[in-house]
N, C-alpha and C positions, 0 to 999 in steps of 0.2 A: 504493500500500500504506500502511495506517495505521501510525503509529509511536507506541506507547504505552509504550515501554521505560523511560522515566524515571518512577520511582515517584511523584514529586510531580505529574505531569501529571494533567489531568482525565481521568476514566474514565466511560464509559457502560456500565451493567450492565443487560441485559435479562433479565427473568424470562419464559421463553417455552416453549411446547409446543403443538403442534397439538391435543393431546388436552385436553378439558375435565375439570374435577373432579380434577386432580392436585395442586392446592394452590398455584397460581401467586400468587394474591392474598395468601394467608396468608404465603407465603415472602417476598413483597415487604414486607409489614408487618414480619416478623421481621428482614429484612435492614436496613430503615430504622432500626428500634429498636436493632439491634446496632451499626450504624455510629454512631448518636447517642451511644453510650457512649464512643466513641473520637475522634469528630470534632466540631468546632463545628457547630451546627445550620445555620448559614448556608452550610456546605460541602456540604449534602445537598439534592438536589432529587428529589422523587418525582413521576413522571408516570404517572397512571392512565389507561390507554386502554381499560379494560373498562367497558362500558355499565352493569354492575351496581354500580359505584362502591364496592365493598367496601373497597378500600385507602384511598380518599379519606375515606369516612365514619369508618373506624376510626382512622386517623392524625390526622384533624382533631380527634378527641376525646382521643386518648392523647398525641399529640406535636404540639400546635399550633405549636411553634417551628420545625418542619420545613416547608420550602416544598413545597406540593403543587399540582400542576396536573392538571386533569381534561380530557383530550383523547380522547373516545371514538372508537374506530375502528369504524365501522359501514359497511355497503354504501352507504348514502345519502351519507355524508360522508367516505368513505375517502380520496379524493385530497386534499381540502382539509386534513383533519386529519393525514394522514401528512406533508404538507408543513409543517404547523405543528409537528408533533413533531420533524421534522428541524431546524427552525429553533431550537427550544428546546435541542436537544442541541448544535447548533453554537454557540449563544450561551454555553453553559456550558463548552464545550471550551477557551475562552480563560482560564478561571479555574483557576489552579494548585491542586491538591489537592481539586478539586470532584468529587463523585460524583453521577451522575445514575442513578436507578433507574427502569426502565420496566416497569410491569406490563402484560402483553399479554393480549388475549382469546384464546380458542380459535379455531381456524379455519385457513384456508389462504390468507390474503391474500399474494400474491406480492410486492407493493410493500412490505408491512410486513416480510416476511422478508428482502428486499433491504436494508432499513434495519438490521435486526438484524445482518446480516452485516458491517456497517460498525462494529460496536461493539467494545469492548475485551473483554467477557466476557458469556457467556450462561449463566445458571443454569437448569437444566432439571429440574424436579421430576417424579418418577414413582414409582409403587409397583413392587413386584417382579412383579406379575401380568402375564400375557401381554397382557391387554386394554389395559394402559397401556404396556408395554414395546414392543409392536409399532409403534404410531404414534410413540412416542418415538424409536425407532431410525430410522424413516423421516424424521423431522424432522432428526435428527443427520446422516443421510446427505445431505440437501439442503444442510446447512451445510458439510459436508465438501467437497462438489462446488464450492461457491463459493470456499472457501479454496484448494482445489487449482487452480482456474481462475486465481486471481490470485497463486498461490504465496506465501501468507501464513499466519502462525501465528494471526492474530486472525480472529474472536474466539475466546478460550479458551472451550471448552465444558465446563461442569461439571455432571455429572449429580448430582442431589440425591435420594438414595433416601428415600422418604416412606412413611408408614404401615407401618413396619417392626415386626414382632413383637418384643416385649421380649425381650432376651437373644440375639437373632440376631446373629452376628458373621461369618457366612460369606456373602460376596457374590460368590463365584466364578462362580455362574450368570450374574449380571449382567455381570461382567467378561468372561466368555467370550463372551457374546452381543455385547458391544460391542467385542470385540478388534480388529475391522477398522476401527474408527472412532477419530478423534483426539479423545479425551475424557479428562477427569479425573472420578473418582468421589469426590464430597465426603463429609463425615461424615453418617451416617444419622440420620434424624429419625423417631422412633417414630410420631408422628401430628401433622402440622402443625396440625390442627384443635384439638388439645389446647393448643397455644400460644395460640391466640386465646381459648379458654375461660379459660386461665390469666390473661390480662390483663383479661378481663371479670369475673373473680372467680367464675366458674362452674366449679369443679373440685373433685375429691376430693384428699386429701393426696398419694396416690401419683402422681396425674396432675400435680400441681403440681411435685413433685420431678423427674419425667421432663421436663416442659416446661422447668424451670430448667436442667437439665443439658444438654438438647439446644440450648437457646437459647445458652448460654454456649459450647458446643463449636462450634456453627455460626458464631457471631460471631467467635471466635478464628480459625477457618479463613479466613473471608472477609477479616478484617483482615490476616492474615499473607500469604496466598497471592494475594489479589486486590488489595487496596488497596496493600499494600507491595511488590507486584510479584514475589513468590517464584515465581509461575507462569512469569514471563518467564525466570527463571534455569533452570527445569526445561526449558523448550522450547529454550533457547539452549545447553544443555549437550550437547555432541556425544556424550557417553557414554550419554545417555539415548535408547534406541531403542524404548521401549515406547509403544504407542498408548494403552493404558489405564493410568492411574496411580491406583490405589486408595489412599485415605488411611484409616488406622486411627484409633482413639480418641486415640492418643498423639501424633498429628501436631499 
């Protein structure tokens, strides 16, 4: 069983979902930039395993001080590159306070999901549509089975609601659907794509304000609950018997 309970220990954070088009790469970019506001850049490593290279190309231009590795997981090189990915994660696990962010491709690579199950935390972006929620729930179920098999609380599973209509505050439908799973619902993001446009300078004023607010709220959440280990306290609190822990704007 992995032990990440010390908040200064190195942590690996996967951005994952079997469903494509839910915002994994943009969430990876958002996370790296958010952490760069609170951590020295040498304490952050981003590993891009998506053949499209979205995360690599964006961060290379926006944050060249962050260490970025491109290790594409494709059928042709799956075994070799998953072994390389595992090596990267292991090397950084000995660096106190180091955060490794892994952007994953869509798909159902069992070897990759086995590696994901060894991480500290998995951020799972999804919209509220059934087309996204159904495969997302299936992915969460597979992670739950691994955690139950080894009787462990890791990885923490954090669902990140994406493409949320402006002003929507009721997530009871999502919480109810995920009530049988061991997950945390993170702060909602109105549209992850708007964050990328925000940094590229292609946005209208209201989109800029939304992106800034969502970026700040998401960054604060990750820094408090993931990097500083507040999620560990929740899971180790014997009084907490909820499977789904939704976080409001005020958390």
